[in-house]
C-alpha positions as a printed Julia matrix, in Angstrom:
250×3 Matrix{Float64}:
  70.26   14.25    1.79
  67.58   16.51    3.48
  65.3    16.99    0.09
  65.23   13.9    -0.28
  63.78   13.26    3.02
  61.44   16.26    2.74
  60.65   14.12   -0.58
  59.35   11.11    1.23
  58.02   13.06    3.75
  55.56   14.79    1.3
  54.79   11.44   -0.56
  54.15    9.64    2.44
  51.58   12.55    3.64
  49.99   12.59   -0.12
  49.43    8.79    0.39
  47.95    8.95    3.73
  45.53   11.81    2.7
  44.88    9.31   -0.76
  44.03    6.84    1.41
  41.9     8.48    3.44
  39.84    9.57    0.7
  39.63    6.22   -0.87
  38.21    4.62    2.8
  35.84    7.5     3.35
  34.63    7.5    -0.33
  34.0     3.49    0.31
  31.8     4.33    3.53
  29.66    7.15    2.0
  29.12    4.13   -0.93
  28.45    1.64    1.49
  25.87    3.93    3.39
  24.1     5.52    0.5
  23.53    1.65   -0.76
  22.29    1.09    2.38
  19.74    3.49    2.44
  18.68    2.85   -0.76
  18.13   -0.75   -0.28
  16.45   -0.03    3.17
  14.12    2.56    0.91
  13.36    0.24   -1.33
  12.71   -2.43    1.14
  10.27   -0.22    3.07
   8.04    1.0    -0.25
   8.03   -2.4    -1.27
   6.59   -3.56    2.73
   3.97    0.12    2.34
   2.77   -1.02   -1.12
   2.39   -4.37   -0.4
   0.52   -4.43    2.69
  -1.55   -1.04    1.75
  -3.2    -2.78   -1.16
  -3.38   -6.28    1.46
  -6.83   -8.41    0.08
  -8.92  -11.12    2.28
 -12.34  -12.75    1.27
 -13.5   -15.56    3.51
 -15.64  -17.35    1.35
 -12.82  -18.64   -0.35
 -10.56  -20.37    2.35
 -10.45  -23.06    4.76
 -11.2   -21.6     8.21
  -8.86  -21.35   10.53
  -6.04  -23.54    8.18
  -2.19  -21.73    7.76
  -2.72  -22.8     3.92
  -5.77  -20.3     3.12
  -5.46  -18.26   -0.46
  -6.16  -15.22    1.44
  -4.37  -16.37    5.17
  -2.83  -13.64    6.79
   0.79  -14.77    8.46
   3.23  -13.33   10.87
   5.67  -14.76   12.88
   8.28  -13.51   15.32
   9.1   -15.74   17.48
  12.44  -16.14   16.12
  15.14  -13.58   15.83
  13.42  -12.12   13.04
  10.17  -11.51   11.49
   8.32  -13.08    9.0
   5.26  -11.47    6.6
   3.11  -13.54    3.96
  -0.34  -11.84    3.12
  -1.84  -11.53   -0.06
  -2.26   -8.44   -2.16
  -3.45   -6.69   -4.99
   0.25   -5.11   -6.0
   0.86   -2.22   -7.98
   1.78   -1.8   -11.63
   5.81   -0.63  -10.33
   6.27   -3.34   -7.58
   9.18   -5.1    -7.85
   8.37   -8.29  -10.44
   5.77   -7.42  -11.27
   6.69   -8.19  -15.65
   7.16  -11.51  -14.56
   3.97  -12.63  -13.59
   1.54  -10.65  -16.65
  -1.85  -10.03  -15.53
  -1.49  -11.77  -12.33
  -1.64   -8.86   -9.99
  -3.33  -10.75   -7.15
  -0.26  -12.06   -5.4
   0.96  -13.58   -2.54
   3.98  -11.88   -0.94
   6.6   -12.89    1.55
   9.43  -11.51    3.84
  11.86  -12.79    5.53
  15.13  -12.71    6.86
  17.72  -15.63    5.83
  21.41  -16.32    5.86
  23.79  -15.74    2.95
  26.65  -17.26    1.04
  28.93  -14.55    2.98
  28.1   -15.44    5.77
  25.52  -12.02    6.38
  21.6   -11.88    6.52
  19.59  -10.93    3.42
  16.32   -9.53    3.26
  14.17  -11.85    0.94
  11.12  -11.02   -0.77
   9.34  -14.03   -2.54
   6.07  -13.86   -4.66
   4.05  -15.15   -6.75
   0.58  -15.8    -7.68
  -2.22  -16.7    -5.24
  -3.41  -19.69   -6.48
  -0.2   -21.28   -7.18
   1.41  -20.01   -3.98
  -0.6   -22.45   -2.7
   0.82  -25.03   -4.27
   4.05  -26.89   -2.16
   5.97  -27.18   -5.3
   5.48  -23.84   -6.77
   8.83  -22.57   -6.54
   8.25  -18.54   -6.09
  10.25  -15.37   -7.34
  12.7   -14.6    -5.03
  14.33  -11.11   -4.72
  17.08  -10.07   -2.21
  15.76   -6.31   -1.03
  18.62   -5.59    1.6
  22.02   -7.2     2.43
  23.52   -7.08    5.94
  19.87   -6.93    7.92
  20.12   -6.96   11.85
  16.8    -6.18   12.52
  13.43   -7.06   10.93
  10.66   -6.6    13.36
   6.92   -5.78   13.32
   3.78   -5.14   15.8
   0.18   -4.79   15.3
  -2.02   -2.54   16.92
  -5.1    -4.67   17.94
  -7.88   -5.09   20.5
  -7.31   -7.86   23.0
 -10.15  -10.39   22.81
  -9.76  -10.98   27.16
  -9.74   -7.12   27.86
 -11.06   -5.15   24.9
  -8.38   -2.76   25.62
  -5.98   -1.32   22.23
  -2.63   -1.98   22.45
   0.64   -3.01   20.6
   0.96   -6.54   20.08
   3.74   -8.38   18.0
   1.43  -11.7    17.68
  -1.11  -12.28   15.23
  -3.13  -15.14   15.45
  -6.16  -13.98   13.93
  -5.3   -15.78   10.07
  -8.42  -14.97    8.79
  -8.34  -11.12    9.38
  -6.02   -8.36    8.41
  -4.74   -5.52   10.93
  -5.72   -2.06   10.63
  -2.2    -0.81   11.54
   1.17   -2.11   11.36
   4.73   -0.34   12.5
   7.56   -2.3    10.95
  11.05   -1.65   11.56
  14.29   -2.46    9.16
  17.96   -2.46   10.71
  20.52   -2.75    8.31
  24.73   -2.47    9.03
  26.19   -2.83   12.54
  28.18   -0.55   14.79
  30.94   -1.1    17.46
  27.87   -1.84   19.54
  26.48   -5.66   19.43
  22.98   -6.0    18.29
  22.63   -2.06   17.15
  21.72   -1.68   13.46
  23.73    1.42   11.72
  20.74    2.13    9.62
  16.62    1.63   11.26
  13.87    2.61    9.16
  10.22    2.73   11.04
   7.11    2.79    9.42
   3.66    2.6    10.78
   1.36    1.63    8.0
  -2.15    2.29    7.67
  -4.24   -1.41    6.07
  -7.3     0.14    4.4
  -8.83   -3.07    3.38
 -10.63   -5.29    5.63
 -11.74   -9.17    4.76
 -14.55   -9.29    2.43
 -17.81  -11.3     3.9
 -18.88  -14.12    2.09
 -22.74  -12.25    1.11
 -20.51   -9.46   -0.4
 -19.63  -11.8    -2.83
 -22.85  -14.37   -3.29
 -25.68  -12.47   -1.99
 -28.13  -15.14    0.03
 -30.58  -16.5    -2.96
 -27.76  -15.47   -5.9
 -26.6   -19.18   -6.82
 -27.0   -20.23  -10.1
 -30.69  -20.61  -11.37
 -32.16  -18.72   -8.02
 -33.94  -15.22   -8.33
 -31.85  -12.36   -5.95
 -33.8   -10.73   -3.33
 -35.61   -8.07   -3.55
 -36.75   -9.66   -6.94
 -41.15   -8.85   -7.03
 -42.62  -11.66   -4.69
 -39.32  -12.94   -3.64
 -38.48  -12.24    0.37
 -35.71   -9.89    1.37
 -33.68  -12.73    2.48
 -34.29  -14.63   -0.98
 -35.93  -17.76   -1.8
 -37.7   -19.86    1.03
 -35.77  -17.04    3.92
 -39.05  -15.34    5.44
 -39.19  -11.8     6.59
 -36.81  -10.94    9.04
 -34.47  -13.72    8.63
 -34.41  -17.43    9.05
 -36.2   -17.67   12.3
 -39.18  -16.23   11.02
 -40.27  -12.28   12.14
 -38.31  -10.47   14.19
 -39.54  -10.03   17.39
 -39.57   -6.48   19.79
 -37.27   -6.25   22.25
 -38.78   -5.49   25.49
């Protein structure tokens, strides 16, 4: 009886140790998967924002459905970003679009079937994305999302001071710097993510003005500025601009 009792205690101890090992292994795998998904998600955000593009001549001004509009919404619990980028060759889902490297990319948070929240990326060719009937390619980058927010380093239009703001109404402009935060998992404290990743992303591109796409006088059948006998501003434009010669400032 004593031997059986000792043997039972040993079995219970072994089972407890084995259960602890299984729980620790599961927690480690979950943490590793969460960290990997957060890294991939942030990499997709960085790659797409650093290759963002905008051409002001190819969009209706101040309209949300413009081809190159930069849309950012932080009015809800989670943010949503949508913009056009010349995506790199190693970007997720690039093989689905062939030569259509300029695509509209959208990042947002949506409810999943298991009741948790997913970080979803959608992308499609820029011209097709403007069609409301087009269904873009969808990819879940991360699961169990508890935070997706961003802010922009911008000049206040009233005071002229540079400051961080979560509101971006200049859909026909690209921000110079974006601070993005992505949180996954939960802790014992309500609303506090288990893992949080932050990045400050500088956008090297600026909106291309119309004159860089089509110089004045560069329409079909018209000589370009600089042609002998053509004014610097183009045919029919007097030197100094449409108003005539430049007057000195006194």
